[in-house]
N, C-alpha and C positions, 0 to 999 in steps of 0.2 A: 455463578454470581460474580460479578465485577468488584475487585477490591479499589478500583479507581473510579472517579465520577466520569459521566458522560455529559457532553454539551446538550442543550435543550433541543428537542426535535423541531423541524422546522414544519409547523402544522398545516400551512396554507400553500405550500409549492405544488405545482402540477408536474414538475419534473425535479429529480434529485439526482446529483451526480456523486457517487461515492468511489473514491479512488485509493488504490495502494500508492504509497510514496516511493519506496526504493526500487529503481529500475523501472518506474511506471511513470511517474511525474518527473523523476530525476533522470539524467543521462546515464546514470550507473547506479547500482546498489550500493549505498553507502556503508552498510554493514558488511557485504561482501568485500567492498574495497579495503575497508579497514582491517578485515580478517586476512585478506589476501597479502597486505603490505605491512601490516603490523602484528599480526597474529599468526595462526598456523599455515597460512599460504593456500594458494589456489587448489592444488591437487586434493590436499586434506578436506577442504571446506566443500569442493564438488562431490567428493565421495560421500560426505555426510548428506547433502541434498539428495543424491540418488537413493540413499538408504531411507530418507523420508518418503520418496515417490514409490519405494518398494514396500514400505510399510513396517521396515524392520526397527525403526526408531522413530519417535515422536518428532515433530518440528519444534516443540518447546525445548526437548533435551538437546537436539542437535544445535539449535541456535544458542543456547546456554553455553555449549562446548565451544562454539566459535567465539563468543564474547570473552569466555575465560581464558582463551588463548592471547588475548590483547592486554598487556601488562602496562601500557601507558596511562598516565594520569587522565581523567576524564576531560578536563579542560583542554588538555593538548589533542585529545580525539575530537573534540568539538572544533577546534580551530583546524586540524587537519581536514576535516570533512568540509568545513565551510571554505577552505582554500581549493578544494579538488572536486566537489560536486556542483554540476549544474543541472539546467532544466532540460527536459526533452524540448526538442527544436519546436514543436508546435503548441506546448502548453501555455505559454503567455498569451498567444491568441485566443486559444480555447477559453481560458480563465477569464479574459476580458470580455469575451463574448457572452459568457454565462452571467458575469456580473450585470452586464448592460441589460440582460434579459431577465434578471430576477431568478436565476436558477443557482440553488445553493451547490457549492462544491465542498465535500467533506473528506478530509484525508483521514484513511483508515490503515493504519500501519501496524505492523509487528515489530517495528523498530521502537526507540525510545524518543519520547516528545522532546526532551532537551536538545537532542542532536538534530531533530527535524526543525525546530524553530531555530536553532543556530544556522542551518544552511538557508531557510527561508529569510533570515535577515540579511543575506546576501542577494538571494535570486528573487525574492518578492517582497522587498522590504516594506512597502505601502501596507501590506496585509499579513505580516509576518507574525503579529501578535494576536490577530483578530480572526483568521481563518480557522474553522473548527479542525482540530486534530484529535482523533481517536487512537492512542497509542499505549505503548507500556511506559514505564518511568524507571528511574535509576535511584538506587541508594548507596551510601557510602558506610564503609565499616566504622568510620569515625565522621559523624555528621559535621563536626567543626572544622574538618580538614579535607578540603576538596582534592588534596593529593593522595588521600588514602585510597586502598583498594575499593573498586565499585562493582555493583552487580545490578543486573536487570531486575525490575519488578514487574512481573507479568500481571496483565489486567485480569485474566481468568488463569490463576496458577493450577486449577484442578483440570483444565482442559490440556490436551495433547498439542494443541496449537499455542498454548500460552495467552494468545488473544484471539479468541473466537470471532473473527469478523462477521459471521452470520449474525451475531447479535447487535452489530451495528445497523443492519441492514433490515431485520425482520421486524422491529418496531414500526418502520415506515408502513407496513402492510396494515396496520391499525388506525392510522391517522385518517381523518375525514376527507381530506383532499384526495385519498388514493393515489399518490403520484406515481408517474412511470419512473421506474429505478434503474439507473445505468450504474455499472460497476466496471471499474478499470483495474486490470492486475496483470502480473506476469509470472509469478513463481508459487513455491510450495507454501507460502504463508496465505495465499489467496484460495486455497482449496475449500475451506468451510464456507466461503461466500459464493463460490462459483454457481451454485444451483438456484441461488436466490434472487438475483437480479432480473429484471425483464430483458435488458440487454447486457450481455457480458462481452465486455473488449479484452481480448488476450494479447498481450503485447509480445512481440517476437524481436529479440535482440538482434543487433548488426551481425553477429556470428551465427544466427539461425537458432540459438537456444530459446526455448519458451516451456518451461516445466508445467505452466498452467495450460497451455495449448496441448502438451502431450497428455495431461491428465484428462481434459476435455474430450479428446478423441478416444481415449480409452474408455470413458464413462458415457460417451455420446451425449455430450452437454453442448447445447447450441451456443455459439460464440462468434464474434466477428474479430478475426485476427487484425492487428495493426501494428505498424512500424514506428509511427509517431502520432502526436495528437491533432495533426491535420486531418487525418481520416476520422478520428473521433469526433471533431468538430463537424465535418460533413454529414456523419450519420446522426448525430444529435439533432442537428439542424432539421435534417429530413423528418425525424420523429415529431419534433415541435411543430413542424409545418404541416403535419398531417398524415405522413405516410405510417403505415401500420408496423408494429414491431415484427410481426409475422413477415412482412415483405422484406424489411431490413435483414432479417436473419436469413431469409431464403435467398437474397442476392449475395450474401456471405458464404453460401454453399452449404447451409444447414438443410 
């Protein structure tokens, strides 16, 4: 059960895009970047990621450990991310095409909505306050003092994911329009959503890392690997124009 509200479902769409934010829509993962530079550092953070993939720790607990290692005030963290996080090189074109064609794009993130909106205010200012964001939130030890210690508020605190992204996708299976569902992701926070999209796009980082792709190979989950949203745009266009999902997945090697 979610302790945070959801935006209303888009009931009449024939196609819906749901996408992870960090490292997928953005050019780098903001929470990893913050942890690597303001918290425990890269090596300790990657060790936690690997433990999640191995199943020895939940994503929820590993992510809490990452954020707990950051002791800067939250407003400084937002400013730091706004200054250092950009968009995937193909996302603006993809997003503009989706808007022009009435295809909703919904951000589904295991990060925190306030930091996402902060980065959006720089990279997508016209839509920063209106694009749907399904994410976690933040609380302060002293709500009247934004400089007091802060903590993540998980959308699904009972889930090992903290935010079970499948719960953002599955309701679209029951809407009357029965839309084709696209999901884009890259990492361990996307594992709960991986099996539920019609077309899963698994992002591969410039250094070759893709925890989601590694998981899909292990679990035999069909997917389309991509390096940037230019390929996502190409493949979504093909489906919208009539190519079958099966053919798109087959051409990607599934």
